[in-house]
C-alpha positions in Angstrom: 0.0 0.0 0.0 1.3 3.4 -0.9 2.2 5.8 1.9 1.1 9.4 1.7 2.4 12.4 3.5 -0.8 14.4 3.1 -4.4 13.9 1.8 -6.3 16.4 -0.3 -10.1 15.8 -0.1 -12.6 17.6 -2.4 -16.4 17.6 -2.4 -18.3 18.3 -5.6 -18.9 22.0 -6.1 -22.7 22.7 -5.8 -24.3 24.7 -8.5 -25.2 28.1 -7.2 -28.6 28.1 -8.8 -30.8 26.8 -6.0 -30.6 25.8 -2.3 -29.1 22.5 -1.0 -31.4 19.5 -0.4 -30.8 16.3 1.5 -29.8 14.5 -1.7 -26.8 16.8 -2.0 -25.9 16.3 1.7 -25.9 12.5 1.4 -24.3 12.5 -1.9 -21.0 14.3 -1.6 -20.7 16.3 1.6 -21.4 14.2 4.7 -19.2 11.3 3.5 -16.3 13.7 2.9 -16.8 15.4 6.2 -16.7 12.1 8.1 -13.5 11.1 6.3 -11.8 14.4 6.9 -12.7 14.6 10.6 -11.5 11.0 11.1 -8.1 11.8 9.4 -7.7 14.9 11.6 -8.3 12.8 14.7 -5.6 10.4 13.4 -3.2 13.4 13.2 -3.0 13.3 9.4 -2.1 16.3 7.2 -5.4 16.7 5.4 -6.9 19.6 3.5 -10.6 19.7 2.7 -11.7 22.1 -0.1 -14.9 23.0 -1.8 -16.7 26.0 -3.2 -19.7 27.2 -5.2 -19.9 26.4 -8.9 -21.0 29.7 -10.3 -20.4 29.5 -14.0 -22.2 27.7 -16.9 -25.7 27.5 -18.3 -27.4 26.4 -15.1 -26.7 29.9 -13.6 -28.0 31.9 -16.5 -31.1 29.7 -16.8 -31.9 30.6 -13.2 -31.1 34.2 -13.7 -33.4 34.5 -16.7 -36.2 32.7 -14.7 -35.8 35.1 -11.8 -35.3 38.1 -14.2 -32.1 39.2 -12.5 -28.4 39.3 -13.4 -26.4 36.1 -12.9 -24.1 37.7 -10.3 -27.2 38.3 -8.1 -28.0 34.6 -8.3 -24.6 33.3 -7.5 -24.1 35.8 -4.6 -27.4 34.7 -3.1 -26.8 31.0 -3.2 -23.1 31.2 -2.4 -24.0 32.9 0.8 -26.8 30.4 1.5 -24.4 27.5 0.9 -21.8 28.9 3.2 -24.4 29.4 6.0 -26.0 26.0 5.5 -22.8 24.0 5.4 -21.5 25.8 8.5 -24.7 25.2 10.4 -24.9 21.5 9.6 -21.2 21.0 10.6 -19.3 20.7 7.4 -15.7 21.3 8.3 -14.2 22.7 5.0 -10.7 24.2 5.3 -11.7 26.6 2.5 -15.0 27.2 0.8 -14.3 29.2 -2.4 -16.3 30.3 -5.5 -15.7 30.0 -9.2 -16.8 33.6 -10.0 -13.7 34.9 -8.2 -10.8 36.6 -10.1 -8.4 34.0 -8.7 -10.5 31.1 -10.2 -10.9 32.8 -13.6 -7.2 33.4 -13.8 -6.4 29.8 -12.7 -8.8 28.3 -15.2 -7.5 30.5 -18.0 -3.9 29.6 -17.3 -4.8 26.0 -17.3 -6.6 26.2 -20.6 -3.8 28.2 -22.1 -1.2 25.6 -21.0 -3.2 22.8 -22.7 -3.7 25.0 -25.8 0.1 25.7 -26.1 0.8 22.0 -25.8 -1.5 21.4 -28.8 -3.9 19.4 -26.6 -7.1 20.7 -28.3 -8.6 20.2 -31.8 -10.1 23.3 -33.2 -13.4 22.4 -35.0 -16.2 24.1 -36.7 -19.4 22.3 -36.1 -23.1 22.8 -36.2 -24.7 23.6 -32.8 -28.2 24.5 -31.8 -29.3 28.1 -32.0 -32.5 29.6 -30.6 -33.6 32.2 -33.2 -36.1 33.9 -30.9 -33.5 34.2 -28.1 -30.8 35.1 -30.6 -28.1 32.9 -29.1 -26.4 29.6 -29.4 -27.6 27.1 -26.8 -25.3 25.6 -24.2 -26.0 21.9 -23.4 -28.2 22.7 -20.4 -30.4 25.1 -22.5 -31.6 22.1 -24.6 -33.9 19.3 -23.5 -35.3 16.4 -25.4 -35.8 12.7 -25.3 -32.9 10.5 -24.4 -32.0 8.2 -27.3 -30.8 5.5 -24.8 -33.6 5.3 -22.2 -36.4 7.3 -23.6 -36.5 9.8 -20.7 -38.3 12.9 -22.1 -36.4 15.6 -20.1 -32.8 14.7 -20.8 -30.4 17.6 -21.1 -28.0 18.3 -24.0 -25.0 17.0 -22.0 -26.4 14.2 -19.9 -29.5 12.2 -19.1 -30.1 12.4 -15.4 -32.4 9.4 -15.6 -30.0 6.8 -17.0 -26.7 8.7 -16.4 -25.7 8.6 -20.1 -23.4 11.3 -21.4 -25.0 13.0 -24.5 -24.4 15.6 -27.0 -27.3 18.0 -27.9 -27.6 16.6 -31.5 -28.3 13.1 -30.1 -31.5 14.2 -28.4 -34.8 13.3 -30.0 -37.2 16.2 -30.4 -34.8 18.8 -28.9 -36.3 22.1 -27.5 -34.8 25.3 -26.2 -35.3 25.8 -22.5 -35.3 29.6 -23.2 -38.3 29.7 -25.4 -39.7 26.2 -25.7 -39.1 26.4 -29.5 -37.3 23.9 -31.7 -33.8 25.2 -32.2 -31.9 25.2 -35.6 -28.4 24.1 -36.3 -25.8 26.8 -37.1 -22.1 26.7 -37.5 -19.7 27.8 -34.8 -16.1 27.2 -33.8 -14.9 25.5 -30.6 -11.9 23.7 -29.1 -12.2 20.0 -28.4 -10.4 17.6 -26.1 -9.8 14.4 -28.0 -10.7 11.9 -25.3 -10.4 9.1 -27.8 -6.6 9.6 -27.7 -6.6 9.0 -23.9 -8.6 5.7 -24.0 -5.6 3.4 -23.6 -4.1 4.9 -20.5 -7.5 5.7 -18.9 -8.5 2.0 -19.2 -5.3 0.8 -17.7 -5.5 3.4 -14.9 -9.1 2.7 -14.0 -9.2 -1.1 -14.3 -5.7 -1.9 -13.0 -4.6 1.3 -11.2 -1.5 1.7 -13.3 0.0 4.0 -15.8 3.0 2.8 -17.8 3.6 0.2 -15.1 3.5 2.6 -12.2 1.1 1.6 -9.4 -1.1 4.6 -8.6 -4.1 3.1 -6.8 -5.7 -0.2 -5.9 -8.7 -0.7 -8.2 -10.2 -3.2 -5.6 -10.7 -0.2 -3.3 -12.9 1.6 -5.9 -16.7 1.1 -5.7 -18.1 -1.3 -8.2 -20.6 1.1 -9.7 -17.8 3.7 -10.2 -15.5 1.3 -12.1 -18.6 -0.2 -13.9 -19.7 3.2 -15.2 -16.2 4.1 -16.3 -15.7 0.8 -18.1 -19.0 1.2 -19.9 -17.8 4.6 -21.2 -14.5 3.2 -22.3 -15.9 0.1 -23.8 -18.3 2.2 -26.0 -15.4 4.4 -27.1 -14.6 7.9 -26.1 -15.2 10.9 -28.4 -13.9 14.4 -28.7 -15.6 16.7 -26.3 -15.8 20.5 -26.7 -14.1 22.4 -23.9 -15.6 25.8 -24.8 -19.1 27.2 -25.2 -21.0 30.2 -26.7 -22.2 31.8 -23.5 -22.5 35.2 -21.9 -21.5 34.1 -18.4 -18.5 32.2 -17.3 -14.7 32.1 -17.7 -13.5 33.7 -20.9 -11.3 31.8 -23.3 -7.9 33.6 -23.0 -8.0 36.7 -25.3 -4.6 36.0 -26.8 -6.1 32.9 -28.5 -7.4 33.7 -32.0 -11.1 33.4 -32.3 -11.8 33.5 -28.6 -14.2 36.4 -28.6 -17.6 35.4 -27.1 -16.3 32.0 -26.0 -16.4 30.7 -22.5 -14.8 27.6 -20.9 -17.1 24.5 -20.7 -18.3 24.2 -17.1 -16.6 20.8 -16.8 -13.4 22.3 -17.9 -13.7 25.1 -15.5 -15.5 23.6 -12.4 -12.9 20.9 -11.4 -10.2 23.5 -11.6 -12.2 25.2 -8.9 -10.6 22.6 -6.5 -7.2 24.0 -7.5 -8.2 27.6 -7.2 -9.8 26.9 -3.8 -6.5 25.3 -2.7 -4.7 28.4 -3.9 -7.0 30.6 -1.9 -6.4 28.6 1.3 -2.6 28.6 0.7 -2.6 32.4 0.2 -4.6 33.0 3.4 -2.4 30.5 5.4 0.9 31.4 3.7 1.3 27.8 2.7 2.3 26.1 -0.6 -0.7 24.9 -2.7 1.5 23.0 -5.1 2.4 20.3 -2.6 -1.3 19.2 -2.5 -1.6 19.0 -6.3 1.8 18.2 -7.6 3.5 15.9 -5.1 3.4 12.1 -5.6 3.1 11.7 -1.8 -0.2 13.4 -1.7 -3.4 11.3 -1.8 -6.3 13.0 -3.8 -9.8 11.9 -3.0 -12.9 13.2 -4.8 -16.3 12.8 -3.1 -19.1 13.2 -5.6 -22.5 11.8 -6.6 -22.9 9.2 -9.3 -24.0 11.7 -11.9 -20.5 13.2 -11.8 -18.5 10.0 -12.1 -17.5 10.4 -15.8 -16.3 14.0 -15.2 -14.1 13.1 -12.3 -12.8 9.7 -13.5 -12.4 10.4 -17.2 -12.5 14.0 -18.3 -10.8 15.8 -15.4 -8.0 13.1 -15.2 -7.5 13.5 -18.9 -7.1 17.3 -18.4 -4.7 16.8 -15.5 -2.5 14.3 -17.2 -2.4 16.4 -20.4 -1.1 19.3 -18.3 1.5 16.9 -16.9 2.3 18.5 -13.5 -0.7 17.3 -11.5 -1.5 14.1 -9.6 -4.5 11.9 -10.4 -7.2 11.0 -7.8 -6.3 7.9 -5.7 -10.0 7.2 -5.2 -13.4 8.6 -6.2 -15.9 7.1 -3.7 -19.0 8.3 -5.5 -22.4 7.8 -3.8 -25.6 6.9 -5.6 -28.9 8.9 -5.3 -31.2 9.4 -2.3 -34.9 9.3 -3.0 -37.6 10.9 -0.9 -40.8 9.2 0.2 -40.9 6.8 -2.7 -40.0 9.3 -5.5 -36.9 10.8 -7.0 -36.0 14.2 -5.5 -37.3 16.9 -7.8 -36.2 20.5 -7.3 -38.5 21.8 -10.1 -41.5 20.3 -8.3 -40.3 21.1 -4.8 -40.2 17.4 -4.0 -37.3 17.9 -1.6 -36.3 18.4 2.0 -34.2 21.7 1.8 -31.4 21.6 4.4 -31.7 25.3 5.3 -35.4 24.8 6.0 -34.8 21.7 8.1 -32.3 23.8 10.2 -35.1 26.4 10.7 -37.7 23.8 11.6 -35.4 21.7 13.8 -33.1 24.2 15.6 -30.3 22.5 17.5 -31.0 19.1 15.8 -28.1 19.1 13.3 -26.8 15.8 14.4 -30.2 14.1 14.2 -30.2 14.9 10.5 -26.6 13.9 10.0 -27.3 10.6 11.8 -30.2 9.6 9.5 -28.4 10.8 6.4 -25.4 8.6 7.2 -27.7 5.7 8.2 -29.4 6.0 4.8 -26.3 7.0 2.8 -26.6 5.7 -0.8 -23.0 4.3 -0.8 -23.6 1.4 -3.2 -27.2 1.7 -4.3 -30.0 4.3 -4.3 -31.5 4.8 -0.8 -34.6 6.6 0.5 -35.4 9.2 3.1 -38.8 9.1 4.8 -39.9 11.3 7.6 -41.2 8.3 9.6 -37.8 6.6 9.2 -36.1 9.8 10.4 -38.4 9.8 13.5 -37.8 6.1 14.2 -34.0 6.5 13.9 -34.1 9.4 16.3 -36.5 7.9 18.9 -35.3 4.3 18.9 -31.6 4.7 18.2 -30.4 8.1 19.3 -32.7 8.5 22.2 -33.3 4.9 23.4 -29.8 3.7 22.8 -27.1 6.4 22.7 -28.7 9.1 24.9 -30.1 6.6 27.3 -26.7 5.0 27.9 -24.9 8.2 28.4 -27.6 9.7 30.6 -27.7 6.7 32.9 -23.9 6.7 33.3 -23.8 10.4 34.2 -26.8 10.2 36.5 -25.4 7.2 38.4 -21.9 8.6 38.7 -23.3 11.8 40.2 -25.6 9.8 42.5 -23.1 7.3 43.9 -19.8 9.1 43.6 -20.7 12.8 43.6 -19.7 13.0 39.9 -16.2 11.7 40.4 -14.9 8.8 38.2 -14.6 6.0 40.7 -11.3 4.3 41.4 -11.3 0.5 42.0 -8.8 -2.1 43.2 -7.2 -3.4 40.0 -5.6 -6.3 41.9 -9.0 -8.0 42.3 -10.3 -10.3 39.6 -13.9 -9.0 39.5 -16.4 -11.4 38.1 -19.8 -10.8 36.6 -22.7 -13.2 37.0 -22.1 -14.5 33.5 -22.6 -18.1 32.5 -19.1 -19.1 33.2 -17.9 -16.1 35.2 -15.7 -13.3 33.6 -12.5 -12.6 35.5 -10.6 -9.5 34.5 -13.9 -7.9 33.5 -12.6 -4.3 33.2 -9.5 -5.1 31.2 -11.3 -7.5 28.9 -14.0 -5.0 28.1 -11.3 -2.3 27.4 -9.7 -4.6 24.9 -13.1 -5.3 23.3 -13.7 -1.5 23.2 -10.3 -1.1 21.5 -11.3 -3.7 18.9 -14.6 -2.0 18.2 -12.9 1.4 17.7 -10.4 -0.3 15.4 -13.3 -1.8 13.4 -15.0 1.6 13.2 -11.7 3.2 12.0 -11.3 0.6 9.3 -14.8 1.2 8.0 -14.1 4.9 7.6 -10.7 4.2 5.9 -12.6 2.0 3.4 -15.3 4.6 2.8 -18.0 2.4 4.5 -19.5 5.1 6.6 -22.8 3.4 7.2 -20.9 0.4 8.7 -18.8 2.8 10.7 -21.9 4.5 12.2 -23.4 1.0 13.0 -20.2 0.2 14.9 -20.5 3.4 16.8 -24.0 2.4 17.9 -22.7 -1.1 18.7 -20.3 0.5 21.2 -23.3 2.3 22.8 -25.3 -0.9 22.8 -22.5 -2.8 24.5 -22.5 -0.1 27.2 -26.2 -0.5 27.7 -25.8 -4.3 28.0 -23.1 -3.9 30.6 -25.3 -1.7 32.7 -28.4 -3.8 32.2 -26.6 -7.0 33.0 -24.9 -5.8 36.1 -27.7 -3.6 37.4 -25.5 -1.3 39.5 -28.6 0.4 40.9 -29.3 -2.9 42.7 -25.8 -4.2 43.2 -24.8 -1.0 45.1 -26.3 -2.5 48.2 -24.5 -5.8 47.9 -21.2 -5.4 46.0 -19.9 -1.8 46.0 -16.5 -2.9 44.5 -18.3 -4.5 41.5 -20.3 -1.2 41.0 -17.1 0.8 41.0 -15.7 -1.4 38.2 -19.0 -1.3 36.2 -19.3 2.5 36.5 -15.6 3.1 35.7 -15.9 0.9 32.7 -19.1 2.6 31.6 -17.4 6.0 31.9 -14.5 4.7 29.7 -17.1 3.8 27.0 -18.8 7.2 27.2 -15.4 8.9 26.9 -14.5 6.7 23.9 -17.9 7.6 22.3 -17.0 11.2 22.7 -14.1 10.7 20.4 -15.4 8.2 17.9 -18.7 10.0 17.3 -17.0 13.2 16.3 -16.6 12.4 12.6 -20.3 11.4 12.4 -22.0 13.6 15.1 -19.6 16.6 15.9 -22.2 18.5 17.9 -23.0 15.5 20.0 -19.3 15.0 20.7 -19.2 18.6 22.1 -22.2 17.9 24.3 -20.6 14.7 25.7 -17.4 16.7 26.4 -19.5 19.1 28.5 -21.2 16.2 30.3 -17.8 14.7 31.1 -16.2 18.0 32.1 -13.6 17.6 29.4 -12.4 20.2 26.9 -13.8 20.1 23.4 -11.7 17.9 21.0 -9.1 19.7 19.1 -9.0 17.4 16.0 -5.4 16.6 16.4 -4.5 13.0 17.5 -7.2 12.2 20.0 -8.3 9.0 18.3 -4.8 7.8 17.8 -3.9 8.5 21.4 -7.0 6.7 22.6 -6.3 3.6 20.5 -2.8 3.5 21.9 -4.1 3.8 25.5 -6.8 1.2 25.1 -4.2 -1.2 23.5 -2.1 -0.8 26.6 -5.1 -1.2 29.0 -4.9 2.5 30.0 -8.1 4.4 30.7 -9.7 7.0 28.4 -10.8 9.1 31.4 -8.8 9.0 34.6 -10.2 8.0 38.0 -10.7 11.0 40.3 -11.9 13.2 37.4 -15.0 15.3 38.2 -17.7 15.1 35.5 -20.6 17.4 34.9 -24.3 17.1 35.6 -26.8 15.2 33.4 -28.4 16.9 30.4 -30.5 15.8 27.4 -28.4 15.0 24.3 -31.3 13.9 22.2 -35.1 14.3 22.6 -38.0 12.3 21.2 -39.7 13.7 18.1 -43.5 13.8 18.4 -45.8 12.4 15.7 -47.3 15.8 15.1 -44.0 17.3 14.2 -43.5 14.6 11.6 -47.0 14.9 10.2 -46.4 18.6 9.8 -43.3 17.9 7.7 -45.1 15.4 5.5 -47.9 17.9 5.0 -45.3 20.6 4.1 -43.8 18.3 1.5 -47.2 17.8 -0.1 -48.4 21.4 0.1 -47.5 22.5 -3.4 -50.7 22.1 -5.4 -49.1 21.0 -8.7 -47.1 18.2 -7.2 -48.8 14.8 -8.0 -49.2 13.2 -4.5 -49.5 9.6 -5.6 -46.5 7.4 -6.2 -45.2 7.6 -9.8 -46.3 4.7 -12.0 -43.8 3.4 -14.5 -45.0 2.9 -18.0 -48.5 4.2 -17.3 -51.0 3.0 -19.9 -53.7 5.0 -21.5 -56.3 2.6 -20.0 -55.6 4.1 -16.5 -58.8 6.1 -16.8 -61.0 7.6 -14.1 -64.8 7.2 -14.2 -67.0 10.1 -15.5 -68.7 10.1 -12.1 -65.4 10.9 -10.5 -64.8 13.8 -12.9 -68.3 15.1 -12.2 -67.4 15.4 -8.5 -65.0 18.3 -9.4 -66.5 21.8 -9.4 -64.4 24.0 -11.6 -65.3 27.7 -11.9 -63.9 30.8 -13.5 -62.3 33.4 -11.1 -60.2 36.5 -11.2 -57.1 37.1 -9.0 -57.6 40.4 -7.2 -54.5 40.4 -5.0 -51.3 38.4 -4.5 -48.4 38.3 -2.0 -45.6 36.0 -1.1 -46.0 33.6 1.7 -43.3 34.2 4.4 -40.5 31.6 4.5 -41.9 29.8 1.5 -40.0 30.5 -1.8 -42.5 28.5 -3.9 -45.8 29.9 -2.6 -48.1 32.9 -3.3 -51.2 33.8 -1.3 -53.9 34.8 -3.7 -57.3 36.5 -3.2 -59.7 35.4 -5.9 -63.1 36.8 -6.9 -65.8 34.1 -7.7 -68.5 36.6 -8.5 -70.7 36.2 -5.5 -67.9 35.9 -2.9 -64.1 35.9 -2.6 -61.7 33.2 -1.4 -58.0 32.8 -0.4 -55.9 30.2 -2.2 -52.3 29.3 -1.6 -50.6 28.3 -4.9 -47.1 27.0 -5.6 -46.4 29.3 -8.5 -43.9 31.8 -7.0 -41.0 30.5 -9.1 -43.0 31.2 -12.3 -44.8 34.5 -11.5 -44.2 37.5 -9.3 -47.3 38.8 -7.4 -47.7 41.9 -9.6 -47.9 39.8 -12.8 -50.9 37.7 -11.7 -53.3 40.4 -10.4 -56.2 40.6 -12.8 -55.6 37.2 -14.3 -58.8 35.2 -15.0 -58.2 31.6 -14.0 -59.9 28.2 -13.6 -60.3 27.0 -10.1 -61.4 23.9 -8.3 -63.8 25.2 -5.7 -65.1 22.1 -3.9 -61.8 20.9 -2.4 -61.7 20.6 1.3 -60.0 23.7 2.8 -56.6 23.0 4.3 -54.0 25.1 6.1 -50.7 25.6 4.2 -48.0 27.5 6.2 -50.7 28.8 8.5 -52.9 30.2 5.7 -56.3 28.5 5.0 -56.4 27.6 1.3 -59.9 27.3 -0.1 -59.4 25.8 -3.5 -56.9 25.0 -6.2 -55.9 27.1 -9.2 -55.5 24.9 -12.3 -52.1 25.2 -14.0 -50.7 23.6 -17.2 -47.1 22.3 -17.0 -44.9 21.7 -20.1 -42.0 19.2 -20.4 -39.7 22.0 -19.3 -41.5 22.4 -16.0 -42.9 25.8 -16.9 -46.4 26.7 -15.6 -49.1 28.8 -17.1 -52.7 29.5 -16.1 -55.6 27.5 -17.6 -57.9 30.4 -18.5 -61.0 31.0 -20.7 -60.1 32.2 -24.2 -62.1 35.3 -23.6 -63.3 37.1 -20.4 -66.2 35.3 -18.7 -68.2 36.2 -15.7 -66.5 35.1 -12.4 -68.2 32.0 -11.0 -69.0 30.5 -14.4 -69.0 26.7 -14.3 -66.4 24.9 -16.4 -67.7 21.6 -17.8 
């Protein structure tokens, strides 16, 4: 196994065009944070970098949708990302942004170096052009049917349903996301990276971990789905890929390159270089060398990403790095798969998501409860699912009944029997527990068992098996509960005080060990346990390494005679009503279909005419509109039905501003049972039409009708 002096860890740069949801958190960020926190506890030289991806078509699409400038969009979401990551405990050493001057200069220097090496092929090709928008369309401005899986909302660069990489001209029935019109092909010039020329070494590197006979990584340590996706690409043959785009927002192609006017770097040329510019930012602030983390063979580079980014981090970016020649390649890319939500794929366009910043508002002080369930359900090797009932069950039955119960009992009993002082016991006595065969050397034997469990947990993290590591953490707590329950010190105190001292000392050793090993997973909980034990907060240096050494020698984690603190709640039960409110919130957007999606739905899935007749649909006019506080998707509408007025909460705020809808005549379902949405009683549903691009428009009469007219 190769030995490394330092480790560079990156998390995928989130697009600054919308808030973070739980799928993001479980995909690329929590896993990296666990790994980094563990390495720090092992006294490793580790650098953790990330930043906001603020260039490319996704940003301009959002800016056009919100009718603002791209800079306003990226500033808004960069700030939200920083705040959200900090509050949920992500421990980046630097969180940068790709709209910075430093990044632009770094990306341009990189492109120019490859250009000067003759790495690109200059090509004139036909690309889609939106006549009504008067511009060439970047990949993400085009949607159509995927030629490989038939998904009708595939983008011009990738199908998010099957994961296939695409070019816009491969799409069936392509449409512009700017206008919804069918674009036309026009000639334009760009610079292409000939990936086909890199196939041989990429195949050898991914499948065997070698380049020209040099061992660079162990392919057995890579996840099967990562290697499988890469092999599929390589087996199908790589093609040239354009590294520039016709865009108005992004990193300019260097001006000293002929024909660069109006050209921007392709986002997957520019975004991974964001890891490098972020490292430069950290190094400048800390007066350190950035190059040792990117250009030294004794540095281990690990990319944490979601499965939709595998090809970019395992094929395209490595090809760019190797072409440059001075940079190391990733030692591992432990990509996670996708997290679903309540039986569906997470959908940002339909608000089918749990937004992390909203969770933090709704559950103040419960960051680790979310982290715990996200890790427990982490999609490490296959897609997983978040459910609110599952979240509640994990909190109540595992965090409260297991972990918090054990720690609380130990602290309470120590204060009750020994005035909060860790008891000392006579180590010369072979204490026995009433086990089947007796258990001499009980204390030392359990310390060795604890050492083995901590080693097991550590190995899981080293192998990127974070779910198993979390399970081992809970196994340690379970073992502590079993020791207490089996020995019943609350009863034994009257008969065998020496045994109780052993049991309580051992239990405190386990709590002190949990304080350390839970930090990568539950950093806020680690701090709370430190307070309970009267110990300083962990400094992320070599605490875990020191503890392992002590346990291996039979030394205590917390010394006898140490005074601990008073009992306090670490976790609290979550009531059914709290969960029901979150489920209701998830379903509150009117245009979200609340039934599970049916695959390959047939035209024979009809409803009866009698069912249709139950709906009462009437014409109405919107007389006033305002935003619903703390709800980005909702508008509160007052509507006139002719003989009376009603209030309706509608999920159209991403498509209309309040001033634009006043005076609109609409169609409205008026016999729906009223329900409260965000504290506002909604008395009906406004009918909306939604196209394949996710755009909404009102379903209105072709000419003005009297309000209250029945629609048949």
